[in-house]
N, C-alpha and C positions, 0 to 999 in steps of 0.2 A: 287725333285722326279718326274719321268715321269711314267704315267700309260697309257696303250693303250687298248681300249675296243675291246674285242672279245667275241664270244658266247661260245666257247668250251675250252678256256684257258684264263689265265690272264698273262699279261706281265707288269712287273714293273722294272724300272731302277732307282736305288737310290744309290748315292755316289759311282759310279763306278761299282756297282754290278747289273747285270741283272738277274731277276728271271722269269722263265716261269713255271707256274703252270697249269698242265693239269686239266681241270675243268668239267669233266663229271662223278662226283662221283656215280651217279645212275647206271652207267655201268662199274664201276671200271676203269674209264678213258680209256675206249676202243676207238680205233681210227675209225673215219668215214671219208668220203670224205671231209666234211667240216673241221673237226679238223686237217686233214693233210694239207689242204690248209692254214688254219690259223697258223699252226705250221711253215710252210715254210715262211709265211709273218712275223711272230714274229722273226724268226731267221734272216731274212733279216734286220729287224729293229734293232736287237742287233748288227749285223755286222756294220751297218751304224752309230751306236751310239758311245759315248765315253766309253762305258762299258769295263772294263778290266777283267771281270770274269763273267761267266754265270752259274747259278744254275737251274737245271731242277728237278721238283718234281711233285707230284700228290695231288689233293685235296681229302679229306676223308680218307678212310682206305686202299687205294691202290695207288701204283705208276701207273701202267697200266696193264690191262689184255690182251693187244694186240689188234688185229683187232676186230671190232664189226661185227660179222658175220650176225647179224640180221638187221643191218642198211641198208636202201636202197642205191643203187649205181646208181644214175641217170645219163643218158646221155652217158653211156659207150657203146663202140662198141662191140656187141656180137660176132663179128668175130675177135676180138683182145683180147684174154684171158689174155695177159700180161699187158693190159692197166692200171688197177688199181694199181698193184704193181709197174710197171715201172714209171707211170706218177704222181702218188699221194704219194706213200710211199718213193720211192728211193730218189727223190730230197731233201726233208728236212733231211733225214737220212745222206745223203752224205754231205750236208751242215754242219750239226752238227759235223760230223767226221773231216771235213776239216777246222774248225774254228781255227783262229790264237790264240785267247784268251783261257785261261784255262777254262775247263768246268767241272762241278760237278753234279753228279746225287745224289739227296737225296731220297733214296728209303725208303719210309715210310710204305710200305706194299707189298702185292702181286705184282710180277713183272714177267709177262709171255709173251711168244711169241715175237711179235714185240716190246712190252714194254721192254722186257729184252734186245733186240738188241739196243733200244734207250739208255738204261742205260749204256750198255757196250761200246757204242760209245762215251761216255764222258771220260774225262781223269782220273777223280777220282770218285769212287763210294763209298758213305758212306751210310750204311743201318741201319735201326732200327733192333734191335735184334729179333723183331717179324716178320720181313719180310721174304719172300722166293722168289726163282727164279724158273722158270718152262719153259721147252721147250715142249709144248703140241702137236706139229705138228703131231707126229706119231699117236697120239690117234684120230686124225680127218682126217687121210689119206693124210696128206700133208708133205712137207719137210721143214726144217729150211730155213729161208730167211733173207734178210736185213743184211747180213754179219754174221749171227750166226755161220754158218758152217766154217767160217774163224776165227771169234773172239774167239770162245770157244776153239778150239785146240791151238791157240796161247796162251791163258791165262792158260789153264789147262793141256795141253798135250793130246795126242790122246786117251788114255784109259778113262779118266774121261769125256772128251768131248763126246766121243762116247756113254758112258753109259747114260749121260744126254739126248742125242738126241734120242737114240734108246728106252729107257725105259720110257721117259716122266714122270719122278718122280720129286717131289718137292725137291729143294736144299735149306735147311735152310740157312739164312744169315750167321750164325756162321760158317757153313761148307764152304760157298763161300769165306769167309775171310781166313779161315784156308788153303784152297786150292789155295789161291792167285788170285782168280777171281775178288775180289773187294779189296778196300783199307782197310776198317775196318767196324766194327759194333759198335753201341752205344745203350744204353737203349732208348726206345721210347721217353721218356720225355726229352732226351738230344739231339735228332737228330737235331732239328732246331738250337740250340746253336752251336753244333759241325760243322755243315755245314757253318753257318755264320762266325764262327771263321776261318775256312779254306778259305772261300771266301775272307775275309778281308786280310788274309796273302798273298794270291795270288794277290789280287788287289793292295796291298801296296808294293809288291816286284818289282824287276826289270821289266822294260817295254818290253824289247826285248828278254830277256832270255827264257821265257816260250815258245814263238813261235818257237825259234830255237831248243829247247829241244824236242818239239813235232815233228818237222821235222826230227831230228836225230833218234828218236824212230821209226818213220815210215820207214825211210831208213834202219834202223837196222834189220827190219823184213824181208828184202829181200837181204841185203848185206852179203857178207862174211866178215871175220875179217879185212882183209887188206883194203877192200873197205870202211868199216865203220871207220877205223882209219883215212883214207884219208878224209872222210866226216867230221869227228870231227876236223881235222886240219883246214879245210876250214871254218867251222862255228866258231871255236875258234879265227881264224884270224879276223873275223868280231867282235866277242864279245870283244876281247882285246881292240878294238878301240871305243867301245860303251861308252856313257856317264855314264851308270850304273857302268861299271867296273872302269872307271877312277875315279869316285867319291868314290867307295869302296876302291880302292887302296890309295887314298888320306886320307881317314878316318883311314885306317889301319896305315899309316905312322904317322899320328898325334895321334894314340892311342885313337881315338874317338870311335872305334867300333872293336870288336874281329872278323874281317873279315879275312878268310884264303884265300890268293891268292898267285900266284907265285911271 
């Protein structure tokens, strides 16, 4: 097991599973300059590691309340209003969204603003039944950022995404699951077990398949049907020659496992 010391988060890599825990519980894990720099560093460490799955969660009673509006922002150029968002927030969020390994958000409580964008940038979101999601920007005179205005319409459709962003109302985790915004909810005392079970399944599964599936999904959001079918053909050509598929086919032929293949 590997652990790396940070001040605002914890990184642990154990048996192929990396876990990043946002660790500013006194502020509901709100983001500061330091925490964003450390998040970027932690994600780089995960990418460079042999981890095959990443779990993101929060310490205490929240996942993340978003940006810490009260925290100092030292050394920023007052003539560059985009600097904090562009140079501190965007890099780790893009890094997370572009990771090859599967990513899981374990939403243990309130998940608001940029915290919600962070969770939805993960491949799978599992939330405690007591959690909720919130787009608070309209209430403080701002607009959604860090991909929210793209992620939410993709996940929910225009009507529900618009309602969430214009009204700034809490969305209970159960409704988020029913609407298809997240994978599922579990009782609070079962969240850790459910996330670990999912992480182990992903970690122990095929090594190349998840990365290709993630790329196909990303392409599918901008492709037409014909283009997407061509992309599937190209990716399947690679997958058919992979060690994972060759082993699965051999196991099927030998009746060692109920694997369904062509």
